[in-house]
Structure formats: C-alpha cells, structure tokens
C-alpha positions in Angstrom: 7.0 15.5 3.3 10.5 13.2 3.2 12.1 14.6 0.3 11.5 17.9 2.0 12.2 17.0 5.7 15.9 15.7 3.9 16.6 18.9 1.9 15.1 21.1 5.4 18.0 18.7 6.7 20.7 19.5 4.8 19.6 23.4 4.1 20.2 23.0 8.3 23.3 21.8 8.4 24.3 23.9 4.8 23.8 27.0 7.5 24.9 26.1 10.5 29.1 24.7 8.6 28.7 28.7 7.0 28.4 29.9 11.0 31.3 27.6 11.9 33.6 28.9 8.3 32.6 32.8 9.1 33.7 32.1 13.3 1.9 24.6 22.2 0.0 24.3 24.0 -2.9 22.3 22.6 -6.3 21.9 25.2 -7.9 24.7 27.1 -6.2 27.5 25.6 -8.3 30.3 24.2 -9.7 29.9 20.4 -9.2 32.7 18.0 -12.1 34.9 17.6 -15.0 34.0 15.9 -14.4 30.2 17.1 -16.3 27.9 18.9 -13.9 26.2 21.9 -14.0 22.6 21.1 -12.3 19.5 22.5 -9.7 17.1 20.7 -11.3 14.4 18.8 -10.4 11.4 17.1 -12.8 10.7 15.3 -12.5 9.9 11.2 -12.7 11.3 7.7 -10.6 11.5 4.3 -14.0 14.0 3.0 -14.0 17.3 6.3 -12.9 18.1 9.9 -14.7 15.4 12.1 -17.5 18.8 13.3 -18.8 18.3 10.1 -16.4 22.2 9.3 -14.3 22.7 6.4 -13.4 20.1 4.3 -9.7 19.2 3.6 -10.6 20.4 0.0 -11.6 24.0 0.8 -8.1 24.2 3.5 -6.3 23.5 0.6 -7.6 26.4 -1.5 -7.5 28.8 0.9 -3.5 27.5 1.6 -3.2 28.2 -1.9 -4.4 31.3 -1.6 -2.0 32.7 0.7 0.7 35.2 -1.4 2.1 36.4 1.3 3.4 35.2 4.8 5.6 36.4 7.4 6.3 33.2 10.1 8.8 32.0 12.2 9.9 28.5 12.8 10.7 26.4 14.4 12.3 22.8 13.6 13.2 20.3 15.6 15.0 16.6 14.7 16.2 13.9 16.5 19.9 14.3 18.9 19.5 17.6 17.6 19.0 21.3 19.5 15.8 23.0 17.9 16.9 25.3 14.9 14.7 29.0 14.9 14.4 30.7 12.0 11.9 33.5 11.1 10.6 33.5 7.1 9.2 35.9 4.9 7.4 34.3 1.6 6.1 36.4 -1.2 4.5 35.0 -4.6 8.4 32.6 -6.0 10.0 35.1 -3.0 11.3 33.6 -0.4 13.6 35.0 2.8 15.3 33.4 5.8 17.2 34.7 9.0 18.2 32.5 11.4 21.1 32.9 14.4 23.4 30.3 15.0 27.1 31.0 17.5 26.7 34.6 17.4 26.5 34.7 13.7 23.1 36.2 12.2 22.3 34.6 8.6 20.0 36.0 6.2 18.8 33.2 3.3 17.0 34.7 0.1 15.9 32.9 -3.0 14.6 33.7 -5.8 12.1 31.7 -7.6 11.5 33.7 -10.6 15.4 33.4 -10.8 16.1 30.5 -10.1 18.7 31.1 -7.2 19.8 31.3 -3.4 22.1 33.2 -2.1 23.3 32.8 1.7 23.8 36.8 3.1 25.8 37.5 6.7 25.2 40.8 6.8 28.2 40.9 9.3 30.8 40.4 6.8 28.0 42.2 3.7 29.4 38.6 1.7 27.2 36.2 0.1 27.6 32.7 -1.0 25.4 31.4 -4.2 24.3 28.6 -3.6 22.5 25.6 -5.3 18.8 26.6 -5.5 17.6 22.7 -5.8 18.4 23.2 -2.7 16.2 24.9 -1.8 13.5 24.4 0.9 9.9 24.1 0.3 7.8 27.5 2.2 5.5 26.4 4.7 2.1 27.1 2.4 4.3 25.0 -0.1 4.2 22.1 2.8 0.5 21.9 3.0 -0.9 22.2 -0.1 2.1 19.3 -0.8 0.0 16.6 1.0 -2.6 16.6 -1.2 -0.9 13.8 -3.7 -0.3 11.4 0.2 -4.1 11.3 0.4 -4.1 12.7 4.1 -7.1 11.9 6.3 -8.7 13.3 8.6 -8.4 11.9 12.4 -9.3 14.9 14.1 -9.2 18.6 15.5 -6.8 20.5 18.1 -6.6 24.0 19.2 -3.2 24.9 19.2 -2.2 28.8 20.3 -5.7 29.7 20.1 -6.4 28.4 16.2 -8.9 26.1 15.9 -7.0 23.4 13.6 -8.1 20.2 11.4 -5.3 17.1 12.5 -4.3 15.0 9.3 -2.3 12.5 8.8 -0.5 10.5 5.5 1.4 7.4 5.1 5.6 8.3 3.6 7.6 6.1 2.2 10.0 6.8 5.5 7.2 7.4 8.5 4.6 8.3 9.1 3.4 11.8 9.0 1.1 13.8 10.5 0.1 17.8 9.7 -2.2 20.1 12.0 -4.3 22.4 10.2 -5.6 26.3 10.9 -8.6 25.6 9.1 -9.3 29.5 8.7 -6.2 29.9 7.0 -5.2 26.5 5.1 -2.1 26.6 6.8 -0.5 25.0 8.7 0.5 24.9 12.5 2.3 21.8 12.9 3.4 19.6 10.8 5.4 15.5 12.5 6.9 13.3 11.0 7.6 9.7 13.0 10.9 7.6 11.5 12.5 4.3 13.3 15.3 7.5 14.6 12.5 9.7 16.3 9.9 12.3 15.5 11.4 15.5 14.0 8.8 18.6 14.4 8.1 22.7 12.5 6.1 23.9 14.6 4.8 27.9 13.0 4.6 30.8 15.2 3.6 34.5 14.7 2.0 34.3 11.8 1.5 37.2 10.0 -0.8 37.6 6.5 0.3 41.2 5.9 1.9 42.7 2.3 5.2 42.3 2.3 7.8 45.0 0.2 9.6 43.2 -2.3 13.5 44.7 -0.6 13.0 41.8 2.1 14.4 39.5 -0.8 16.7 41.4 -2.6 20.4 41.6 -1.2 22.3 44.7 -0.6 23.3 46.5 -3.9 26.9 46.2 -2.7 27.2 42.6 -1.3 30.0 40.8 -2.3 28.9 37.6 -3.9 31.4 34.8 -4.1 29.9 31.1 -6.2 29.9 27.8 -3.9 31.9 26.1 -5.8 34.2 28.7 -5.9 34.9 27.2 -2.6 34.4 28.5 1.4 35.9 32.1 1.9 37.8 32.9 4.3 37.6 34.4 7.0 39.0 36.0 10.0 
C-alpha cells in the first residue's frame, strides 16, 4: 500500500507538471438490491466478515475475476487539493483521464508492451513515460493487500454497497480498506502516517466490457520521449 501510495503521489505530480508545461456516506444509505441493511460493526475477525458472511478469500477471489471495469477515483492527500480521475481497466491495460487547470490529460498504459503514454488531446501530442511508475488499478490494489495479512474489523455500507472493512500494518502507518462484498472491489482506501491520512474513494463503478480502442493512441498522435526534454508548448 505504501509503495503504491508513493507511486500515486509521483504519478499525479507528473500529471500536474505536464499541465503547467503545456499551459461516502456511511450508515443510512440504502443498501444495494439483494443485500440486507445492517449497522456498522467493529468486531474483529481474521477469516470472515463480522456478520458471518463472505470470507476474505472469497472476496479476493471475486476481485481476481474482474477483467473489465470503469470507475471514478477521488484521491485526497494531507494539505493537497483532491484529484478526480476516470479509469478504465481491461486485462493488463489501463486508461486514466483527468482535467487540471483546464487541461485534459489521458494516460494510457499497455501492460503487454510495458508502455505508458501521457496524451494531450488538445495538442494531439503524447509523451512516452517510464512504465515503472505506472500506478496500480483498483483491482490490483485490492488483491495486493493479501500479503499484509489484513484483519477484518467490521462491515460498513457506503453508497448502498455492503463492504467488509479490513486493516493492515504498513511500514509507514496503518492502512484500511473497504471492500465491496458483492464484487471484491475496493470502495475506499486510507493510509495514516505522521503527516495525516490519505484517502482514495472509488465511485460510479461499471463492470461492462470496454473496447480495446480505449487503450490506443490516435494513429496521428505526435510521440515524444520523456528523456528528450519537455515540449516547447505555446
């Protein structure tokens, strides 16, 4: 979680640099269809959710079965404005769109080719970036916490979605994740450090199929290497 949080911080920083250069409701929310409404609980368990329902292994298994998903992500860090982006994930490919300072940016990651581009549709220009800085999708985030031996601390209902709440230790602080029981998809993630609490929230989740064309640059896009220097934009 900490490594991924650092990746997100660096990644969002790169996006904002590009802009400059190119000049929850919990509790009473109705639950989703087919799930019984229940109050939040803080009972602790290492194997199953506190209501005796879905086990963590079952939940993680559902997450691993997700092959295509679109969602909005809101990231908030201490002392920084929130950043909202829309993400498409299909297999090993991911696309992320965000707008900052009036500039729209599209980041396309191709896992098979190990390539990542930051594309500016207004200029029809793309910068090839270091793929090692590619962020994880929400699905990968959920599955990866197995290695931290998470502990179930209760259940919560967020935006009508019944979630199992887990916590786990990380080198830089305590971490928590709210996982949608029905699909194994994270709804909220938090990590608390001496600097404060950073949060990611996932909204408007759609598991429909995504066209492969969403993960391709326009054929006529101008491509620049990141190492060649920043573009001389008007």
